[in-house]
C-alpha positions in Angstrom: 32.1 18.2 -46.5 32.5 17.9 -42.8 33.0 14.3 -41.6 29.8 12.9 -39.8 31.8 11.5 -37.0 33.5 14.9 -36.3 30.2 16.7 -36.6 28.7 14.5 -33.8 31.8 14.8 -31.6 30.9 15.1 -27.9 32.5 18.5 -27.8 29.9 19.8 -30.2 26.9 18.6 -28.2 24.9 21.1 -26.2 25.1 20.9 -22.4 21.9 19.0 -22.3 23.5 16.3 -24.4 26.6 16.1 -22.3 25.3 14.2 -19.3 28.7 13.7 -17.6 29.2 17.4 -17.3 25.6 17.9 -16.2 26.0 15.4 -13.5 29.2 17.1 -12.2 27.5 20.4 -12.2 24.0 19.6 -10.8 24.2 16.1 -9.4 22.9 12.7 -10.6 19.3 13.4 -9.5 19.2 16.2 -12.2 19.6 13.7 -15.0 16.8 12.0 -16.9 16.7 8.2 -17.3 17.9 8.6 -20.9 20.9 10.8 -19.7 21.9 8.3 -17.1 21.8 5.5 -19.6 23.8 7.6 -22.0 26.6 7.7 -19.4 26.5 3.9 -19.3 26.8 3.4 -23.0 29.3 6.2 -23.5 28.6 6.8 -27.2 25.9 6.7 -29.8 26.1 6.2 -33.6 27.5 8.3 -36.4 24.1 9.9 -36.7 22.9 10.4 -33.1 24.4 11.0 -29.7 24.3 8.6 -26.8 21.5 10.6 -25.3 19.4 10.5 -28.4 19.9 6.7 -28.7 19.0 6.3 -25.0 15.9 8.4 -25.5 14.7 6.1 -28.2 15.2 3.0 -25.9 13.4 4.7 -23.1 10.5 5.9 -25.3 10.2 2.3 -26.7 9.8 1.1 -23.1 6.9 3.5 -22.4 9.2 5.8 -20.4 9.3 3.0 -17.8 12.7 2.1 -16.2 11.0 -1.1 -15.0 10.1 -2.1 -18.5 13.5 -1.3 -19.9 15.1 -3.3 -17.1 13.3 -6.4 -18.2 14.7 -6.3 -21.7 17.0 -9.1 -22.6 20.5 -8.7 -24.1 19.1 -9.9 -27.4 16.4 -7.2 -27.3 18.8 -4.5 -26.4 21.3 -5.2 -29.2 18.5 -4.8 -31.8 19.0 -1.0 -31.4 21.6 0.3 -33.8 24.5 1.5 -31.8 24.0 -1.0 -28.9 26.4 -3.9 -29.2 26.8 -6.7 -26.8 29.1 -4.9 -24.5 26.8 -1.9 -24.1 23.8 -4.2 -23.6 25.6 -6.1 -20.9 26.5 -2.8 -19.2 22.8 -1.7 -19.2 21.7 -5.1 -17.8 24.3 -5.0 -15.1 23.3 -1.5 -14.0 19.6 -2.6 -13.9 20.5 -5.6 -11.7 22.6 -3.4 -9.3 19.5 -1.1 -8.9 17.4 -4.1 -8.2 19.8 -5.5 -5.6 20.2 -2.1 -4.0 16.4 -2.0 -3.5 16.6 -5.4 -1.9 19.1 -4.5 0.8 17.9 -4.0 4.3 18.7 -0.5 5.6 21.3 -0.1 8.4 18.5 0.8 10.8 15.9 -1.9 11.3 12.7 -1.0 9.5 9.6 -1.0 11.6 6.4 -2.6 10.4 3.3 -0.5 11.2 1.1 -1.7 8.3 0.9 -4.3 5.5 2.2 -1.6 3.2 5.4 -1.3 5.1 6.0 -5.0 4.7 5.1 -4.9 1.0 7.7 -2.1 0.4 10.4 -4.4 1.8 9.3 -7.5 0.0 8.2 -6.2 -3.4 11.8 -5.8 -4.7 12.5 -9.4 -3.8 9.4 -11.0 -5.1 7.5 -8.7 -7.4 9.1 -9.5 -10.7 10.0 -13.2 -10.3 8.8 -15.6 -12.9 8.5 -18.4 -10.2 7.1 -18.5 -6.7 9.2 -18.0 -3.6 8.2 -18.0 0.0 9.8 -15.5 2.4 9.4 -14.6 6.1 10.1 -11.3 7.9 11.1 -12.0 11.5 10.2 -9.2 13.9 11.3 -8.2 17.4 9.0 -6.9 20.1 9.1 -3.4 18.6 7.9 -4.8 15.3 11.2 -4.1 13.7 12.5 -6.5 11.1 15.5 -8.3 12.5 15.9 -10.7 9.7 14.3 -11.6 6.3 14.7 -15.1 5.0 13.9 -17.0 1.8 12.3 -20.3 2.9 11.6 -22.0 -0.4 11.7 -21.6 -4.2 9.1 -23.2 -6.4 7.7 -23.3 -9.9 5.3 -21.0 -11.7 2.2 -22.1 -9.8 3.5 -23.0 -6.3 6.1 -23.7 -3.7 6.4 -26.0 -0.8 6.9 -24.6 2.7 8.5 -26.6 5.5 7.2 -25.5 8.9 10.3 -26.8 10.6 12.6 -24.5 8.6 10.3 -21.5 9.2 10.5 -21.9 13.0 14.1 -23.0 13.1 15.0 -19.7 11.6 12.6 -17.9 13.9 14.2 -19.4 17.0 17.7 -18.6 15.7 16.7 -15.0 15.1 15.1 -14.5 18.5 12.0 -13.1 17.0 8.6 -12.7 18.7 6.5 -12.4 15.5 6.7 -12.9 11.8 5.1 -11.9 8.5 4.8 -14.5 5.8 4.9 -13.7 2.1 5.0 -15.3 -1.3 4.5 -14.1 -4.8 2.0 -15.0 -7.5 3.8 -14.7 -10.9 0.4 -14.9 -12.6 -0.5 -11.5 -11.1 -3.6 -12.8 -9.4 -4.0 -11.7 -5.8 -6.6 -14.0 -4.5 -5.2 -16.7 -2.1 -5.6 -20.3 -3.0 -6.8 -23.0 -0.6 -3.2 -24.1 -0.2 -2.2 -20.6 0.7 -4.9 -20.6 3.4 -3.9 -24.0 4.7 -0.2 -23.2 5.1 -1.1 -20.0 6.9 -3.2 -21.8 9.4 -0.6 -24.5 9.9 2.1 -21.9 10.6 -0.1 -19.9 13.0 -0.9 -23.1 15.0 2.8 -24.1 15.1 3.7 -20.6 16.4 1.3 -20.9 19.3 3.5 -23.6 20.9 6.5 -21.3 20.7 4.7 -18.1 21.5 5.6 -16.6 18.1 2.8 -14.8 16.4 2.0 -14.6 12.7 1.0 -11.0 12.1 0.2 -11.3 8.4 0.6 -13.2 5.1 1.1 -11.2 2.0 0.6 -12.3 -1.6 2.8 -10.1 -3.8 2.7 -9.2 -7.4 4.7 -6.7 -9.4 2.5 -3.7 -8.4 0.1 -4.8 -5.7 -0.5 -7.1 -2.8 -3.1 -9.0 -0.8 -2.9 -9.0 3.0 -4.6 -11.8 5.0 -4.7 -9.5 8.0 -6.2 -6.6 6.2 -8.9 -8.9 4.7 -9.7 -10.3 8.1 -8.9 -14.0 7.2 -5.8 -14.5 9.3 
């Protein structure tokens, strides 16, 4: 009887189950999520290939890379064939993807709408389990010249120091800013505290001739814009 390990040798897999070769031939964009993960883990079990094992993990995550990326090491190693080393490799790759999305592009992005600001801020704030307050500092062409984390809070709130916001504004040489913070609860409606700090920062900006264009409340998949809602 043929040995199981030999039977499932990588040389015996079809081209579709050999993601490294497929990547070399057609480029990384041609691979599915499962095939990319298979390259990370390198091998499967005696009974299934790395691609098949990866497909199971992806299917269990509802075919969502975002859901898979939130799995802990303990959750990943529950899959037969995924040991601690492979789980750590997957977690590291997911974190690299998140950090890549957070990086500012070489060319300064221009803000023409609240959606533009959301696309920049969502990777930073959308999935956090606690609140953070950020500011995008803009030049006179509405380009982002700097983004800055102002404060980190708990699950239900964070304190904002007006002096820190405007110290960084002066240092950046900006003429306008967009405020933002996240709601880990997923609720988009602003609290009275959110409204108060917005008013306070707007008033402080008038002295320095620095405008507050908007304040965004960000969740994982949506946002609330003070400007769009006409309450700025």
